[in-house]
One Martini backbone bead per residue (centre of mass of N, CA, C, O) as a GRO file, in nm:
protein
  395
    1MET     BB    1   0.096   0.037   0.023
    2LYS     BB    2   0.055   0.358  -0.049
    3THR     BB    3   0.177   0.681   0.065
    4VAL     BB    4  -0.010   0.992   0.069
    5ALA     BB    5   0.057   1.334   0.059
    6LEU     BB    6  -0.190   1.573   0.091
    7VAL     BB    7  -0.164   1.921  -0.035
    8ASP     BB    8  -0.318   2.229   0.105
    9TRP     BB    9  -0.311   2.585   0.176
   10ASN     BB   10  -0.597   2.619   0.058
   11TRP     BB   11  -0.973   2.747   0.113
   12ILE     BB   12  -1.096   2.829  -0.174
   13GLY     BB   13  -1.324   2.773  -0.385
   14HIS     BB   14  -1.207   2.475  -0.532
   15HIS     BB   15  -1.031   2.339  -0.311
   16PRO     BB   16  -1.223   2.148  -0.151
   17THR     BB   17  -1.309   1.979  -0.392
   18TYR     BB   18  -1.039   1.867  -0.476
   19PHE     BB   19  -0.947   1.749  -0.209
   20MET     BB   20  -1.184   1.547  -0.154
   21ASN     BB   21  -1.154   1.391  -0.426
   22LEU     BB   22  -0.862   1.299  -0.373
   23VAL     BB   23  -0.900   1.141  -0.124
   24GLU     BB   24  -1.101   0.939  -0.244
   25GLY     BB   25  -0.922   0.849  -0.486
   26PHE     BB   26  -0.677   0.733  -0.331
   27VAL     BB   27  -0.841   0.526  -0.167
   28LYS     BB   28  -0.954   0.374  -0.418
   29ALA     BB   29  -0.644   0.312  -0.508
   30GLY     BB   30  -0.509   0.197  -0.224
   31CYS     BB   31  -0.438   0.436  -0.030
   32ARG     BB   32  -0.267   0.618   0.198
   33VAL     BB   33  -0.379   0.922   0.373
   34ALA     BB   34  -0.215   1.237   0.423
   35ALA     BB   35  -0.388   1.516   0.520
   36PHE     BB   36  -0.312   1.864   0.424
   37CYS     BB   37  -0.454   2.148   0.586
   38PRO     BB   38  -0.607   2.394   0.705
   39GLU     BB   39  -0.705   2.444   1.022
   40SER     BB   40  -1.006   2.535   0.947
   41ALA     BB   41  -1.058   2.237   0.791
   42VAL     BB   42  -1.007   1.980   0.965
   43GLU     BB   43  -1.279   1.905   1.092
   44ASN     BB   44  -1.442   1.866   0.827
   45VAL     BB   45  -1.256   1.654   0.700
   46ARG     BB   46  -1.291   1.442   0.917
   47LYS     BB   47  -1.599   1.405   0.887
   48GLU     BB   48  -1.587   1.328   0.569
   49THR     BB   49  -1.353   1.079   0.632
   50ILE     BB   50  -1.441   0.870   0.860
   51ASP     BB   51  -1.523   0.623   0.641
   52TYR     BB   52  -1.260   0.556   0.473
   53GLY     BB   53  -1.001   0.507   0.571
   54ASN     BB   54  -0.667   0.571   0.561
   55VAL     BB   55  -0.712   0.859   0.719
   56THR     BB   56  -0.535   1.159   0.784
   57VAL     BB   57  -0.567   1.476   0.959
   58ASN     BB   58  -0.391   1.787   0.891
   59SER     BB   59  -0.203   2.066   0.948
   60CYS     BB   60  -0.121   2.359   0.749
   61ARG     BB   61   0.127   2.614   0.638
   62TYR     BB   62   0.167   2.916   0.473
   63PHE     BB   63   0.461   3.109   0.407
   64HIS     BB   64   0.500   3.416   0.360
   65PRO     BB   65   0.682   3.638   0.227
   66ARG     BB   66   0.977   3.830   0.317
   67ALA     BB   67   1.063   4.154   0.186
   68ARG     BB   68   1.326   4.271   0.357
   69LEU     BB   69   1.510   4.098   0.224
   70PRO     BB   70   1.730   4.003   0.030
   71LEU     BB   71   1.665   3.838  -0.247
   72LEU     BB   72   1.831   3.573  -0.219
   73LEU     BB   73   1.770   3.529   0.077
   74ARG     BB   74   1.462   3.524   0.045
   75MET     BB   75   1.443   3.272  -0.133
   76HIS     BB   76   1.574   3.073   0.065
   77GLU     BB   77   1.393   3.135   0.311
   78ASN     BB   78   1.127   3.060   0.178
   79ALA     BB   79   1.192   2.772   0.103
   80TRP     BB   80   1.245   2.683   0.394
   81ARG     BB   81   0.968   2.762   0.519
   82ILE     BB   82   0.784   2.607   0.326
   83PHE     BB   83   0.939   2.324   0.251
   84GLY     BB   84   1.080   2.267   0.517
   85GLY     BB   85   0.828   2.278   0.687
   86LEU     BB   86   0.684   2.047   0.545
   87ASP     BB   87   0.895   1.829   0.597
   88THR     BB   88   0.864   1.833   0.902
   89LEU     BB   89   0.572   1.738   0.911
   90LEU     BB   90   0.626   1.467   0.763
   91CYS     BB   91   0.827   1.352   0.965
   92ARG     BB   92   0.631   1.356   1.206
   93TRP     BB   93   0.427   1.163   1.080
   94GLU     BB   94   0.617   0.920   1.036
   95ASN     BB   95   0.683   0.885   1.339
   96ASP     BB   96   0.386   0.855   1.446
   97HIS     BB   97   0.319   0.605   1.210
   98VAL     BB   98   0.548   0.430   1.106
   99THR     BB   99   0.564   0.577   0.808
  100SER     BB  100   0.624   0.609   0.474
  101ILE     BB  101   0.636   0.845   0.229
  102ASP     BB  102   0.596   0.818  -0.127
  103LEU     BB  103   0.400   1.082  -0.176
  104VAL     BB  104   0.366   1.419  -0.281
  105PHE     BB  105   0.045   1.595  -0.322
  106PHE     BB  106  -0.046   1.873  -0.499
  107SER     BB  107  -0.362   1.995  -0.558
  108THR     BB  108  -0.213   2.283  -0.602
  109ILE     BB  109  -0.020   2.467  -0.849
  110TYR     BB  110   0.140   2.775  -0.800
  111ASP     BB  111   0.362   3.003  -0.897
  112PHE     BB  112   0.353   3.201  -0.644
  113GLN     BB  113   0.423   2.949  -0.438
  114PHE     BB  114   0.678   2.818  -0.632
  115GLU     BB  115   0.908   3.031  -0.712
  116ASN     BB  116   1.128   2.894  -0.485
  117PHE     BB  117   1.171   2.580  -0.547
  118ASP     BB  118   1.469   2.580  -0.664
  119HIS     BB  119   1.574   2.641  -0.348
  120ALA     BB  120   1.458   2.340  -0.209
  121LYS     BB  121   1.648   2.088  -0.241
  122ARG     BB  122   1.768   2.076   0.060
  123TYR     BB  123   1.456   2.060   0.196
  124PHE     BB  124   1.327   1.903  -0.068
  125SER     BB  125   1.337   1.532  -0.173
  126ARG     BB  126   1.068   1.429  -0.247
  127PRO     BB  127   0.836   1.272  -0.393
  128TRP     BB  128   0.638   1.445  -0.651
  129SER     BB  129   0.315   1.597  -0.712
  130GLY     BB  130   0.061   1.761  -0.930
  131ILE     BB  131  -0.151   2.042  -1.000
  132TYR     BB  132  -0.140   2.242  -1.282
  133LEU     BB  133  -0.380   2.470  -1.310
  134HIS     BB  134  -0.218   2.727  -1.453
  135ALA     BB  135  -0.118   2.740  -1.805
  136ARG     BB  136  -0.021   3.032  -1.901
  137ALA     BB  137   0.270   2.990  -2.020
  138PHE     BB  138   0.142   2.825  -2.276
  139ARG     BB  139  -0.099   3.018  -2.366
  140MET     BB  140   0.054   3.312  -2.249
  141PRO     BB  141   0.323   3.422  -2.328
  142GLY     BB  142   0.424   3.693  -2.117
  143SER     BB  143   0.191   3.672  -1.911
  144PRO     BB  144   0.075   3.790  -1.635
  145MET     BB  145  -0.041   3.746  -1.329
  146PRO     BB  146  -0.306   3.805  -1.174
  147ASN     BB  147  -0.231   4.030  -0.904
  148PHE     BB  148   0.115   3.999  -0.943
  149ASN     BB  149   0.306   4.098  -1.174
  150ARG     BB  150   0.402   3.802  -1.276
  151LEU     BB  151   0.558   3.550  -1.410
  152PRO     BB  152   0.550   3.251  -1.494
  153CYS     BB  153   0.749   2.944  -1.355
  154PRO     BB  154   0.782   2.629  -1.454
  155GLU     BB  155   1.105   2.604  -1.465
  156LYS     BB  156   1.115   2.626  -1.134
  157ILE     BB  157   0.947   2.348  -1.083
  158PHE     BB  158   0.970   2.105  -1.332
  159THR     BB  159   1.305   2.060  -1.250
  160HIS     BB  160   1.283   1.907  -1.009
  161PRO     BB  161   1.446   1.617  -0.912
  162SER     BB  162   1.182   1.483  -0.735
  163MET     BB  163   0.999   1.456  -0.952
  164SER     BB  164   0.750   1.234  -1.074
  165SER     BB  165   0.503   1.426  -1.164
  166VAL     BB  166   0.245   1.586  -1.378
  167CYS     BB  167  -0.061   1.777  -1.376
  168LEU     BB  168  -0.313   1.866  -1.633
  169ILE     BB  169  -0.611   2.041  -1.724
  170ASP     BB  170  -0.461   2.123  -1.987
  171GLU     BB  171  -0.434   1.955  -2.280
  172GLY     BB  172  -0.251   2.176  -2.438
  173ALA     BB  173   0.001   2.150  -2.206
  174VAL     BB  174   0.136   1.871  -2.207
  175GLU     BB  175   0.361   1.883  -2.428
  176PRO     BB  176   0.516   2.132  -2.323
  177MET     BB  177   0.578   2.003  -2.050
  178ARG     BB  178   0.743   1.759  -2.152
  179ALA     BB  179   0.974   1.939  -2.261
  180LEU     BB  180   1.052   2.041  -1.969
  181THR     BB  181   1.084   1.755  -1.797
  182LYS     BB  182   1.265   1.543  -1.937
  183GLY     BB  183   1.078   1.253  -1.898
  184LYS     BB  184   0.873   1.337  -1.714
  185PRO     BB  185   0.558   1.292  -1.636
  186ALA     BB  186   0.265   1.411  -1.821
  187PHE     BB  187  -0.076   1.460  -1.724
  188GLU     BB  188  -0.394   1.435  -1.785
  189PHE     BB  189  -0.662   1.610  -1.611
  190PRO     BB  190  -0.941   1.637  -1.441
  191ASP     BB  191  -1.218   1.858  -1.381
  192ILE     BB  192  -1.327   1.835  -1.085
  193THR     BB  193  -1.636   1.753  -0.900
  194GLY     BB  194  -1.907   1.776  -0.728
  195ARG     BB  195  -2.229   1.576  -0.708
  196GLU     BB  196  -2.392   1.697  -0.515
  197ILE     BB  197  -2.749   1.786  -0.416
  198ASP     BB  198  -2.994   1.974  -0.346
  199GLU     BB  199  -3.289   1.882  -0.159
  200PRO     BB  200  -3.520   2.014  -0.294
  201LEU     BB  201  -3.522   2.239  -0.545
  202ASP     BB  202  -3.812   2.388  -0.429
  203GLY     BB  203  -3.738   2.433  -0.150
  204ASP     BB  204  -3.553   2.513   0.148
  205THR     BB  205  -3.356   2.672  -0.066
  206LEU     BB  206  -3.172   2.856  -0.274
  207SER     BB  207  -3.302   2.746  -0.532
  208GLY     BB  208  -3.592   2.801  -0.437
  209LYS     BB  209  -3.559   3.105  -0.407
  210LEU     BB  210  -3.491   3.158  -0.703
  211LEU     BB  211  -3.748   3.050  -0.835
  212ARG     BB  212  -3.941   3.243  -0.683
  213TYR     BB  213  -3.805   3.509  -0.778
  214ALA     BB  214  -3.833   3.463  -1.097
  215GLN     BB  215  -4.128   3.401  -1.190
  216GLY     BB  216  -4.049   3.235  -1.478
  217LYS     BB  217  -3.791   3.326  -1.548
  218LYS     BB  218  -3.505   3.322  -1.683
  219ILE     BB  219  -3.183   3.182  -1.578
  220VAL     BB  220  -2.878   3.339  -1.466
  221VAL     BB  221  -2.551   3.223  -1.367
  222CYS     BB  222  -2.295   3.334  -1.117
  223LEU     BB  223  -2.031   3.132  -0.990
  224GLY     BB  224  -1.826   3.157  -0.703
  225HIS     BB  225  -1.532   3.319  -0.719
  226LEU     BB  226  -1.576   3.669  -0.734
  227GLN     BB  227  -1.399   3.796  -0.985
  228LYS     BB  228  -1.283   3.988  -1.234
  229THR     BB  229  -1.222   3.735  -1.429
  230LYS     BB  230  -1.545   3.644  -1.417
  231GLY     BB  231  -1.716   3.891  -1.552
  232LEU     BB  232  -1.873   4.078  -1.352
  233LEU     BB  233  -1.899   4.349  -1.502
  234GLU     BB  234  -2.035   4.249  -1.760
  235LEU     BB  235  -2.288   4.127  -1.629
  236CYS     BB  236  -2.389   4.387  -1.498
  237HIS     BB  237  -2.432   4.533  -1.763
  238ALA     BB  238  -2.634   4.325  -1.874
  239ALA     BB  239  -2.845   4.354  -1.640
  240ARG     BB  240  -2.899   4.672  -1.694
  241ASP     BB  241  -3.020   4.616  -1.948
  242PRO     BB  242  -3.338   4.645  -2.073
  243ARG     BB  243  -3.333   4.362  -2.227
  244SER     BB  244  -3.301   4.203  -1.927
  245ALA     BB  245  -3.576   4.221  -1.758
  246ASN     BB  246  -3.673   3.904  -1.847
  247ILE     BB  247  -3.424   3.826  -1.658
  248CYS     BB  248  -3.259   3.625  -1.421
  249PHE     BB  249  -3.002   3.718  -1.195
  250PHE     BB  250  -2.731   3.522  -1.044
  251PHE     BB  251  -2.515   3.584  -0.759
  252GLY     BB  252  -2.269   3.340  -0.633
  253GLY     BB  253  -2.050   3.417  -0.363
  254ASP     BB  254  -1.737   3.519  -0.309
  255VAL     BB  255  -1.587   3.835  -0.290
  256SER     BB  256  -1.316   4.015  -0.466
  257TRP     BB  257  -1.284   4.338  -0.392
  258GLY     BB  258  -0.971   4.396  -0.457
  259ASP     BB  259  -1.012   4.396  -0.782
  260PHE     BB  260  -1.155   4.676  -0.740
  261THR     BB  261  -1.267   4.970  -0.788
  262PRO     BB  262  -1.475   5.202  -0.657
  263ASP     BB  263  -1.650   5.230  -0.918
  264GLN     BB  264  -1.697   4.927  -0.960
  265ILE     BB  265  -1.833   4.872  -0.690
  266GLN     BB  266  -2.068   5.062  -0.736
  267LEU     BB  267  -2.184   4.919  -0.983
  268ILE     BB  268  -2.233   4.645  -0.857
  269GLN     BB  269  -2.407   4.733  -0.611
  270SER     BB  270  -2.628   4.878  -0.778
  271THR     BB  271  -2.720   4.632  -0.933
  272TRP     BB  272  -2.795   4.452  -0.684
  273GLU     BB  273  -2.996   4.674  -0.549
  274GLN     BB  274  -3.180   4.793  -0.814
  275CYS     BB  275  -3.234   4.527  -0.960
  276PRO     BB  276  -3.524   4.325  -0.969
  277HIS     BB  277  -3.367   4.078  -1.148
  278VAL     BB  278  -3.166   4.057  -0.896
  279LEU     BB  279  -2.972   3.798  -0.727
  280THR     BB  280  -2.802   3.731  -0.408
  281HIS     BB  281  -2.509   3.532  -0.266
  282LEU     BB  282  -2.240   3.641  -0.046
  283ALA     BB  283  -2.121   3.328  -0.032
  284ARG     BB  284  -2.011   3.033   0.006
  285LEU     BB  285  -2.051   2.749  -0.192
  286SER     BB  286  -2.155   2.456  -0.218
  287ASP     BB  287  -2.182   2.196  -0.425
  288ALA     BB  288  -2.480   2.139  -0.377
  289THR     BB  289  -2.580   2.429  -0.422
  290MET     BB  290  -2.456   2.483  -0.703
  291ASN     BB  291  -2.595   2.253  -0.850
  292ALA     BB  292  -2.885   2.347  -0.793
  293LEU     BB  293  -2.857   2.623  -0.939
  294ILE     BB  294  -2.791   2.509  -1.219
  295ARG     BB  295  -3.052   2.335  -1.244
  296ALA     BB  296  -3.239   2.607  -1.221
  297SER     BB  297  -3.119   2.694  -1.475
  298HIS     BB  298  -3.041   2.807  -1.827
  299VAL     BB  299  -2.766   2.971  -1.768
  300VAL     BB  300  -2.403   2.976  -1.774
  301PHE     BB  301  -2.177   3.201  -1.661
  302ALA     BB  302  -1.821   3.210  -1.832
  303ALA     BB  303  -1.707   3.509  -1.934
  304TYR     BB  304  -1.401   3.539  -1.900
  305THR     BB  305  -1.105   3.729  -1.807
  306ASN     BB  306  -0.793   3.659  -1.835
  307PHE     BB  307  -0.868   3.320  -1.888
  308PRO     BB  308  -0.683   3.026  -1.986
  309ASN     BB  309  -0.846   2.825  -1.821
  310SER     BB  310  -0.997   2.610  -1.630
  311SER     BB  311  -1.341   2.513  -1.523
  312ASN     BB  312  -1.567   2.340  -1.310
  313ILE     BB  313  -1.829   2.468  -1.425
  314MET     BB  314  -1.833   2.288  -1.676
  315THR     BB  315  -1.878   2.017  -1.532
  316LYS     BB  316  -2.145   2.097  -1.403
  317ALA     BB  317  -2.302   2.174  -1.660
  318ALA     BB  318  -2.272   1.894  -1.797
  319MET     BB  319  -2.399   1.720  -1.571
  320LEU     BB  320  -2.680   1.919  -1.600
  321GLY     BB  321  -2.737   2.039  -1.894
  322ARG     BB  322  -2.594   2.334  -1.929
  323PRO     BB  323  -2.539   2.619  -2.078
  324LEU     BB  324  -2.275   2.829  -2.203
  325VAL     BB  325  -2.079   3.135  -2.149
  326VAL     BB  326  -1.786   3.222  -2.331
  327SER     BB  327  -1.472   3.312  -2.404
  328ASP     BB  328  -1.261   3.390  -2.639
  329GLY     BB  329  -0.925   3.235  -2.687
  330TYR     BB  330  -0.967   2.979  -2.504
  331LEU     BB  331  -1.012   2.680  -2.363
  332MET     BB  332  -1.321   2.698  -2.317
  333ALA     BB  333  -1.389   2.750  -2.612
  334GLU     BB  334  -1.280   2.490  -2.730
  335ARG     BB  335  -1.479   2.308  -2.572
  336VAL     BB  336  -1.749   2.431  -2.660
  337ARG     BB  337  -1.707   2.365  -2.960
  338LYS     BB  338  -1.649   2.056  -2.944
  339TYR     BB  339  -1.929   2.000  -2.750
  340ARG     BB  340  -2.160   2.200  -2.769
  341LEU     BB  341  -2.211   2.398  -2.478
  342GLY     BB  342  -2.279   2.681  -2.642
  343ALA     BB  343  -2.129   3.009  -2.616
  344VAL     BB  344  -1.921   3.238  -2.798
  345VAL     BB  345  -1.748   3.538  -2.698
  346PRO     BB  346  -1.617   3.823  -2.696
  347GLU     BB  347  -1.407   3.964  -2.495
  348GLY     BB  348  -1.609   4.197  -2.312
  349SER     BB  349  -1.887   4.171  -2.476
  350VAL     BB  350  -2.192   4.283  -2.393
  351PRO     BB  351  -2.372   4.251  -2.649
  352ASP     BB  352  -2.302   3.943  -2.685
  353ILE     BB  353  -2.396   3.846  -2.415
  354ILE     BB  354  -2.689   3.925  -2.450
  355LYS     BB  355  -2.746   3.771  -2.715
  356GLN     BB  356  -2.668   3.479  -2.604
  357ILE     BB  357  -2.855   3.461  -2.368
  358HIS     BB  358  -3.117   3.481  -2.532
  359HIS     BB  359  -3.065   3.243  -2.719
  360LEU     BB  360  -3.042   3.023  -2.496
  361CYS     BB  361  -3.320   3.077  -2.367
  362ASP     BB  362  -3.490   3.027  -2.638
  363GLN     BB  363  -3.389   2.731  -2.750
  364GLY     BB  364  -3.332   2.538  -2.541
  365GLU     BB  365  -3.270   2.231  -2.605
  366ASN     BB  366  -2.968   2.079  -2.722
  367PRO     BB  367  -2.920   1.796  -2.918
  368ASN     BB  368  -2.593   1.854  -2.989
  369ALA     BB  369  -2.504   1.831  -2.717
  370ASP     BB  370  -2.202   1.692  -2.537
  371TYR     BB  371  -2.220   1.642  -2.220
  372LYS     BB  372  -2.134   1.345  -2.176
  373GLY     BB  373  -1.854   1.363  -2.305
  374TYR     BB  374  -1.736   1.575  -2.118
  375TYR     BB  375  -1.791   1.441  -1.840
  376GLU     BB  376  -1.623   1.181  -1.882
  377ASN     BB  377  -1.343   1.352  -1.879
  378HIS     BB  378  -1.447   1.463  -1.556
  379SER     BB  379  -1.483   1.214  -1.390
  380PRO     BB  380  -1.438   0.973  -1.153
  381GLU     BB  381  -1.315   0.779  -1.358
  382ALA     BB  382  -1.101   0.974  -1.466
  383LEU     BB  383  -0.955   1.009  -1.195
  384GLN     BB  384  -0.865   0.712  -1.158
  385THR     BB  385  -0.691   0.698  -1.409
  386ALA     BB  386  -0.497   0.928  -1.331
  387LEU     BB  387  -0.402   0.811  -1.048
  388ALA     BB  388  -0.274   0.554  -1.165
  389LYS     BB  389  -0.045   0.709  -1.307
  390VAL     BB  390   0.078   0.848  -1.064
  391ILE     BB  391   0.143   0.586  -0.901
  392SER     BB  392   0.321   0.448  -1.129
  393ALA     BB  393   0.548   0.691  -1.106
  394ILE     BB  394   0.656   0.600  -0.852
  395PRO     BB  395   0.982   0.523  -0.746
   0.00000   0.00000   0.00000
């Protein structure tokens, strides 16, 4: 039996979904799992995994960089604090459980958290793998990461000598990654999501509240971690347009207010407060609630901006047979065209967003949409296939 240490320092947006699906997936693959997550999540993860067996849940902490040190010293110190600190936790777990860890699996690998990883060789030499979630470097070379004003740095991460394999949710980035890793395996990975759903749909649930509020209008939903890149401003403009008065718009999730200027915040808040056909729920949504909201909707808005990545909102929409509106020029547009999952609009074009929302609301069910084909590629079965490859690559 292989022992996998599953690590995630983050607990917003999609992170809980990925983490819990990976715990379950590794257990189903016959592994013992040492799950490391933020302290605030430990209790809930223990409750949700109590029946799995072969799972222990532990807290871990990401140490943010200290900017006052000279650059080179700061890089080494940050590598030691982050990855040396993680190795200390793993050694402690091994001593407590008299078991060696065969693989460290990072459930999400972000450039900004791993940018000093090439300085961590002396502090972290364990076999490791993980999901490189945002393959911006391969999709948009030379494009800085939103909110960080720094370039992605996969060459600093995936040339680490103890890397076992790497997983990518962007199928178009697999071959470029293989050229970088020089023989280390790079696997295509499904954009997994939770499958539970609030029942009954029209009962005392958020989806029931939405259906009653809509009063028979077609419903467009914008869900998840509501950031600027999620097209929040564009959809607010679309909702304010007089042509949209016969459609109900729902915004659900926690808002990243720091992404917006004061004028943009005022526009968003005035839209939500003054438009009678707009409903909001500004708190994190569970998978069950989000799935119920999508099932209650007619269109899922995902026309993101400066977003070349995958989003598991597509997996949810395909699972529940709901069309999407996405922005052109990126991975999500490629998938929508390939599987006929909805409409593609020019990035940031409010008139086109309005036009395609009306079109999708009016057309009803699309018999040509291949929701089933898309979901099969991102299903629990696809996850087990991918994890089997990761486990087989452990040295």
